[in-house]
N, C-alpha and C positions, 0 to 999 in steps of 0.2 A: 171195631175193625178200623184200621188206618188205610188211607189211600195207598195205592201201589208204590208211588214215589216216596211217600213218608215212611212206608215200611222198608223200602230199599235203603233210605238214609239211616234209619234207626239200626237196621241189620249191619250196615257198614260200620257204624260207630261201635256197635257191640263187637264186631269182628276185629277191629284194629285196637280196641281198648287194651291198654297195658303194653302195647308194642309201638304204636305211633301216636303223635300228638298233632291234632289239627290246630293250625294257626287261626286266630280270630282277632278282629279289630272293630272297636266301637266307633261309629261316625259321630261327627258334630255338624251343626248347620250354621254356625255363626262365625266361621272363619273364611267366608267368601266362596267356599265350595263344599258340598257334602263329601267330596273326595279329598279333602284336606289331609286326613289321616292316611288314606290309601296311597296318596302321592308320596307322603313322607316315608312310608314303609317301602314303597317301590324304589324311591331314590336311594334308600339305605341298602337294600338287599337285592334289587332286581326282581323281586317277587311280590305277588299280591297275596293277602290272606285267603285261606280257604273259606272262611266264614266272615260275613259282614254283620255287625251288630247295629240294630236300629231301635228307635224308641218312639212310641205313639204320643209322647209328651207334647203339650200344647195343641192337642187335637190334630196332629200332623198325619192324619190317616191316609189322605190321598197321596201325600209325598212319600210316606213309608211304603205304600203299596207300589208306587211307580218305581222307586229305587230297588225294592225287593225283587220285582219282576226283572228289572234290568240286570241285577246281580245274578239271579238265577239263570238268565240267558247267557251270561258269561261262563256258566258252569259252576257257580259258587253256591255255598250254603247260606241260609238266612236265619238269624236269631233276633227275636223282637222282645223287648221289655216294655214297661209302661210306668212312667212316673205320672201319677194322677191322684187327684183328690177323690172323694166319694162322687163328686159331680164334675168339678173343673179339672182339666187335664194339665197340671203344671207341677213343677218340682216343689214350689212353695206349698201348695195345697196337700201334696203327698206327705209332707212333714207336719203341717199345722192342723189338718183335720183330726178330730177326736170324736168319732161317732158313738152313738148308743147302739151297740151290736144287737141287742134284743130287738130293737126297732128295725135295724137293717135286715134282719132275718125274718121279719113278720110281714107276710104278704098284705098289701093294702095300705101300709103306712107310707107317708111321704118319703121317709128315709129309704124304704125298700124300692119305691117307684123311681126315686132319683138314681139309686145305685143301678137298677136294672136298665134304666135309660142310658146311663153312661156305658154300661157293658154292651148294650146293643150297638153303639157306635163302633166299638172295637171289633165286635163279632162280625159286623157287616164288612169292615175292612178286611178281616181275615177271610171272610167268605169270598171276597174278590180274588184273594190269593189262591183260595181253593179252586175257583173257577179257572184261574190261570195255571192250575196244576203245580203250584209252588209249595213245597213242604216248608213248614215254619217250626223252628225250634223255639217254642213259646215259653217265655220266662216271666210270668206275672208275679206280683207281690214279692219281689226279691228282697233279700236281707231282712226277712220278716222277724227273725229272732233278735235282731238288733233293736227293735221296737222304736226306731226313729221315724218310721213311716206309719201312717194310720192303721194299715192292715196288721201291724204287729202289736198295736197298743191294747188290744182286747185280750192278750195272752194266748197261749197255745190252743186251747179248746175252741175259742172263737175263730182263730186263724184256720184251723183244720175245717171248720164248718164253712168258712168263706171259700177256701180252696175247692172243696168238694162241690159247693154251690156253683162256682164258675165252671168247673169241669163238667158238671151235669148239664148246665145251660148251654155251654158251647158245643158239647158233644151230642146231647139229645135234642135240644131245640134247634140248633143251627147246623147240626151234622158236620161239624168241622173235623173231618177225618184226616186233614192235612197237618194237624198239629202234633208235635212231639213235645210232651210236657216236661219242663225243666224246673225242678224245685231248687231254689237258690238261697241257701243259708248265708248269713254273715260269717265273719271269721270266728264269732263266739261259739257257734255250734252248740246251742243250748238244747237240753233234752226235752222230749215231749211234744215236739212240733210236727212230727212226720204224719201226713194224712193217710199213708198206706200205699203199698205197692200197686194196687189197682188204679191209683190216681196219678202215678208218677212214672215217667219213662227214664229220666236221667236225673241224678242228684248232684249237687255241687255246693261250692262255697266261694265267697269273695275274700280277698286279703290284699292289703296295700303295703305290707311291711317289708317287701322285697324278698321274702322267703319263698320257698316252694309250696307253702301252705300245707306242709306235711302233717301238722297236728290235726288239721281238719280232715285230711285224708284218712287218718286212723279212726277218727270218730265216725266218718261216713261209712266205713267198712262195717262198723257195728250196727248200722241202721238197715242197710240193704246191700244186696250183691249187684245192684244195677250200676251201669257205668257212671263214673264220677268226673265232673268238669270243674276246672278252675276258671269260672266264668267272669271274673273281674280281677284285674291286677293293675299295678302301675308299672314299676320296673320288672320286666320279665326275667326270671333266672335263666342262666345258661342251661342247656339241655343236660350237661354233665352233672349239674346240681340236682335236677329232677331224678336222674338215674341214681345218684349217690343216696338220695333220701328215699328212694323206692316208691316214688309217686309219679307214674307216667299217666298224667291226666288225659282224658279224652280230648280236651282242648284247653288252651289258655286264651283268654281274651284281654288284651290291653285296653284300658279305658281311654277316652278321647283327650284331645288338646294337650294341656300341660302334663298329664299323666303319660301320654305317649312320648312327649318331648323329653321327659326325664331319661328315656332310653337313648343312649348315644347310638349313632348310626352303626358303629362297629359292632355293638352288641346285637342289634337287630340283624345285621348281615350274618353274623355267626349263627344266631338262633334260626333264622329263616332258611338258611342253607344247610342246616344240619340234616343228615339223612333220615333222622327219626321224625322230623317235622313235615307235615303235609301242607303244602301251599296250594293256591288255586290251580296251578298247572298240573298238580299231581292227583287231583280228585278224579274219580271215575265218573262216567256219565250215568246219572241215575234215571 
């Protein structure tokens, strides 16, 4: 069972899916202000995104919790990913770690203790958001089928074990009923990686080739009927392109810094002010 607010958010996304598109923007922290991207979007369009993307990278648990609560108070939605190694929480380790998955999954091993200790940090941060009644669109182990992050290097069977292990730990041990679980493929959309409908709420794919990601859309349909999200892109297509290609995603999320800056302000203005796109001011109160 999910919390009342998490259920309301998920129901809302299911209700609008195929008709409306939520706008989302990933933040960065190294441009002087965590609102660097939000300010750029607002300057371009007069609007703020409906959803803010955050990252637990570099063990920024307290900072993410603080900004997530602030965004929720504004009436916005929150999605969190996590670039982390098995132990250390950084982008470098997320790519360079290459663990022995048999040892990772064996209770009592140093590898398993290390992994569980790392997950405890994230779970405790998410628990603070639960206590603040903040629903989180939780997107761990993203781009798994690209195999450039450690969580994909063990292949599909080990990935599915890893996903289910986190789902069970966070749900059963920590009681994190405020999480909406987002399974995020890369643009490759390889077969055999889906852990099952009971462990996933929303499915999606990343793509930075300036397309509507319609090829991934077709593959996602064959996996599950759950809502589909375009949860990372660079240059966002015009809404008319999404309509033409027949893929009205639950949301698009533009990545931070230079990826956002590749979007000229005129494009952002047209996209954010399209009647099909939901911005912060258009969200209902959950």
